C-alpha positions as a Markdown table, in Angstrom:
| # | Residue | x | y | z |
|---|---|---|---|---|
| 1 | Met | -16.1 | 122.0 | 129.4 |
| 2 | Ile | -15.1 | 125.7 | 129.4 |
| 3 | Thr | -14.7 | 127.1 | 125.9 |
| 4 | Asn | -14.9 | 130.9 | 126.6 |
| 5 | His | -12.2 | 132.0 | 129.1 |
| 6 | Glu | -13.4 | 135.5 | 129.6 |
| 7 | Ile | -14.0 | 136.3 | 133.3 |
| 8 | Gln | -17.2 | 138.3 | 133.6 |
| 9 | Pro | -17.1 | 140.2 | 137.0 |
| 10 | Gly | -20.2 | 139.5 | 139.1 |
| 11 | Lys | -21.3 | 136.8 | 136.7 |
| 12 | Gly | -18.9 | 134.0 | 136.1 |
| 13 | Ile | -16.9 | 132.3 | 133.3 |
| 14 | Asp | -18.6 | 130.8 | 130.2 |
| 15 | Lys | -21.4 | 128.5 | 131.5 |
| 16 | Ile | -20.2 | 128.5 | 135.1 |
| 17 | Leu | -22.3 | 131.1 | 136.8 |
| 18 | Leu | -22.0 | 132.4 | 140.3 |
| 19 | Gly | -25.0 | 131.3 | 142.3 |
| 20 | Met | -25.1 | 127.8 | 140.7 |
| 21 | Lys | -25.5 | 124.7 | 142.8 |
| 22 | Glu | -22.8 | 122.1 | 142.9 |
| 23 | Glu | -24.8 | 119.6 | 140.9 |
| 24 | Glu | -25.3 | 122.2 | 138.1 |
| 25 | Val | -21.6 | 122.8 | 137.9 |
| 26 | Lys | -20.8 | 119.0 | 137.8 |
| 27 | Lys | -23.2 | 118.6 | 134.9 |
| 28 | Ile | -20.8 | 121.0 | 133.0 |
| 29 | Leu | -17.4 | 120.1 | 134.4 |
| 30 | Gly | -17.9 | 116.6 | 135.8 |
| 31 | Asp | -16.5 | 115.5 | 139.1 |
| 32 | Ser | -13.7 | 117.6 | 140.6 |
| 33 | Asp | -10.1 | 116.4 | 140.9 |
| 34 | Glu | -10.1 | 117.3 | 144.6 |
| 35 | Thr | -12.6 | 118.6 | 147.2 |
| 36 | Asp | -11.9 | 120.6 | 150.4 |
| 37 | Glu | -14.2 | 121.5 | 153.2 |
| 38 | Gln | -13.7 | 124.3 | 155.7 |
| 39 | Val | -15.4 | 125.2 | 159.0 |
| 40 | Tyr | -15.0 | 128.8 | 160.1 |
| 41 | Asp | -14.9 | 130.2 | 163.6 |
| 42 | Asp | -18.4 | 131.5 | 163.2 |
| 43 | Gly | -19.7 | 128.1 | 162.3 |
| 44 | Asp | -20.2 | 128.8 | 158.6 |
| 45 | Lys | -18.8 | 126.2 | 156.2 |
| 46 | Ser | -17.5 | 126.2 | 152.6 |
| 47 | Arg | -16.8 | 123.5 | 150.1 |
| 48 | Ser | -14.3 | 124.0 | 147.4 |
| 49 | Leu | -14.0 | 122.0 | 144.2 |
| 50 | Tyr | -10.7 | 121.9 | 142.3 |
| 51 | Tyr | -10.5 | 121.3 | 138.6 |
| 52 | Phe | -6.8 | 121.2 | 137.9 |
| 53 | Asp | -7.0 | 120.5 | 134.2 |
| 54 | His | -9.3 | 123.6 | 133.8 |
| 55 | Gly | -7.2 | 125.8 | 136.1 |
| 56 | Ile | -10.3 | 126.7 | 138.2 |
| 57 | Asp | -11.4 | 126.4 | 141.8 |
| 58 | Leu | -15.1 | 126.8 | 142.8 |
| 59 | Thr | -16.2 | 127.6 | 146.3 |
| 60 | Phe | -19.7 | 127.0 | 147.7 |
| 61 | Glu | -20.5 | 128.7 | 151.0 |
| 62 | Ser | -23.1 | 127.6 | 153.6 |
| 63 | Asp | -24.2 | 131.2 | 154.3 |
| 64 | Asp | -25.1 | 131.4 | 150.5 |
| 65 | Asp | -27.1 | 128.2 | 150.8 |
| 66 | Tyr | -24.1 | 126.4 | 149.2 |
| 67 | Arg | -24.4 | 128.3 | 146.0 |
| 68 | Leu | -21.3 | 129.0 | 144.0 |
| 69 | Ser | -19.9 | 132.0 | 145.9 |
| 70 | Phe | -16.4 | 132.4 | 144.5 |
| 71 | Ile | -14.6 | 131.4 | 141.3 |
| 72 | Ser | -10.8 | 131.4 | 141.3 |
| 73 | Val | -8.5 | 130.8 | 138.3 |
| 74 | Asp | -4.8 | 130.3 | 138.2 |
| 75 | Asp | -4.2 | 129.8 | 134.4 |
| 76 | Asp | -3.2 | 132.4 | 131.9 |
| 77 | Met | -5.9 | 131.3 | 129.5 |
| 78 | Phe | -8.5 | 133.2 | 131.6 |
| 79 | His | -8.7 | 136.9 | 131.2 |
| 80 | Ile | -10.6 | 140.0 | 132.2 |
| 81 | Arg | -11.6 | 142.0 | 129.1 |
| 82 | Asp | -8.6 | 140.6 | 127.2 |
| 83 | Ser | -6.3 | 142.8 | 129.3 |
| 84 | Ile | -5.6 | 141.2 | 132.7 |
| 85 | Arg | -4.3 | 137.6 | 132.9 |
| 86 | Val | -2.5 | 135.4 | 135.3 |
| 87 | Gly | 1.3 | 135.8 | 134.9 |
| 88 | Met | 1.2 | 139.6 | 134.4 |
| 89 | Asp | 3.4 | 141.7 | 136.7 |
| 90 | Met | 1.7 | 144.0 | 139.3 |
| 91 | Asp | 2.6 | 147.3 | 137.6 |
| 92 | Ser | 1.0 | 146.1 | 134.3 |
| 93 | Val | -2.1 | 144.9 | 136.1 |
| 94 | Glu | -2.4 | 148.3 | 137.8 |
| 95 | Glu | -2.1 | 150.1 | 134.5 |
| 96 | Glu | -4.8 | 147.9 | 133.0 |
| 97 | Leu | -7.1 | 148.5 | 136.0 |
| 98 | Ala | -6.6 | 152.3 | 135.6 |
| 99 | Lys | -7.6 | 152.0 | 131.9 |
| 100 | Leu | -10.8 | 150.2 | 133.0 |
| 101 | Asn | -11.4 | 153.0 | 135.6 |
| 102 | Trp | -11.5 | 150.3 | 138.3 |
| 103 | Glu | -10.4 | 151.6 | 141.7 |
| 104 | Ile | -8.1 | 149.4 | 143.8 |
| 105 | Thr | -9.8 | 149.6 | 147.2 |
| 106 | Ala | -7.3 | 147.4 | 149.1 |
| 107 | Arg | -3.6 | 146.8 | 148.6 |
| 108 | Glu | -2.2 | 144.5 | 151.2 |
| 109 | Gly | 1.0 | 142.6 | 151.7 |
| 110 | Ile | -0.3 | 139.2 | 153.0 |
| 111 | Gly | 3.0 | 137.4 | 153.1 |
| 112 | Thr | 3.9 | 134.7 | 155.5 |
| 113 | Pro | 7.4 | 133.7 | 156.7 |
| 114 | Glu | 7.4 | 130.9 | 154.1 |
| 115 | Asn | 6.1 | 133.2 | 151.3 |
| 116 | Pro | 6.9 | 136.8 | 152.3 |
| 117 | Asp | 6.2 | 138.3 | 148.8 |
| 118 | Gln | 2.4 | 137.7 | 148.6 |
| 119 | Tyr | 0.1 | 140.7 | 147.8 |
| 120 | Leu | -3.6 | 141.2 | 147.3 |
| 121 | Leu | -5.2 | 143.9 | 145.2 |
| 122 | Ala | -9.0 | 144.2 | 145.7 |
| 123 | Ile | -11.5 | 145.9 | 143.4 |
| 124 | Glu | -14.5 | 146.1 | 145.7 |
| 125 | Asp | -17.1 | 147.4 | 143.3 |
| 126 | Gln | -16.3 | 144.5 | 140.9 |
| 127 | Asn | -15.9 | 142.0 | 143.7 |
| 128 | Ile | -12.5 | 140.9 | 142.3 |
| 129 | Asn | -9.4 | 139.9 | 144.3 |
| 130 | Leu | -6.1 | 139.7 | 142.5 |
| 131 | Trp | -3.5 | 137.6 | 144.3 |
| 132 | Phe | 0.2 | 138.1 | 143.6 |
| 133 | Met | 3.3 | 136.1 | 144.4 |
| 134 | Glu | 6.6 | 138.1 | 144.0 |
| 135 | Lys | 4.6 | 140.8 | 142.2 |
| 136 | Val | 3.3 | 138.4 | 139.5 |
| 137 | Leu | -0.4 | 137.8 | 139.3 |
| 138 | Asp | -1.0 | 134.1 | 140.2 |
| 139 | Glu | -4.7 | 134.0 | 140.9 |
| 140 | Ile | -7.9 | 135.9 | 140.0 |
| 141 | Gln | -10.9 | 135.5 | 142.2 |
| 142 | Ile | -14.4 | 136.8 | 141.6 |
| 143 | Gly | -17.6 | 136.8 | 143.6 |
| 144 | Pro | -21.1 | 138.1 | 142.9 |
| 145 | Phe | -22.3 | 141.7 | 142.9 |
| 146 | Trp | -24.4 | 142.6 | 145.9 |
| 147 | Leu | -27.9 | 144.2 | 146.2 |
| 148 | Asp | -27.2 | 145.2 | 149.8 |
| 149 | Asp | -24.8 | 144.1 | 152.6 |
| 150 | Glu | -26.6 | 140.7 | 152.9 |
| 151 | Thr | -28.1 | 139.9 | 149.5 |
| 152 | Pro | -26.0 | 138.6 | 146.6 |
| 153 | Asp | -27.2 | 139.6 | 143.1 |
| 154 | Trp | -26.9 | 136.2 | 141.5 |
| 155 | Pro | -26.7 | 136.3 | 137.7 |
| 156 | Thr | -29.6 | 134.8 | 135.7 |
| 157 | Pro | -28.6 | 132.3 | 133.0 |
| 158 | Gly | -28.8 | 133.7 | 129.5 |
| 159 | Glu | -28.3 | 137.4 | 130.6 |
């Protein structure tokens, strides 16, 4: 059960910490509502657990030894520093990012013919991706901080 909905960049949400193993997550949230597995062109794999009632998706990647590599949320109960939430318009999100002194390092239109109004704002030093549909924030995704190009800085429980 998630009781604290604050997104902590580089760390996680409540008791769900980046770097956890799937079994550890399931002790907290139980079995997922849905599971998806992907195999990438380079042979790496990922496993995503979807918890619809919690508004959270958790991705475990093979190149991280199937540790929790990404947390994605799509519910407005989750927030970053009480100022950025799903459902906010892009201009308001950009204003809040400026107040936090977080630099947008990528701004991309990622639309498809079916959904032409999709956008991504990335904040590289916080390892946060903000996904927009029709300029409304519809997903927040976080990953771990990095010690170097190949070594994630997994958070330690209790920090």
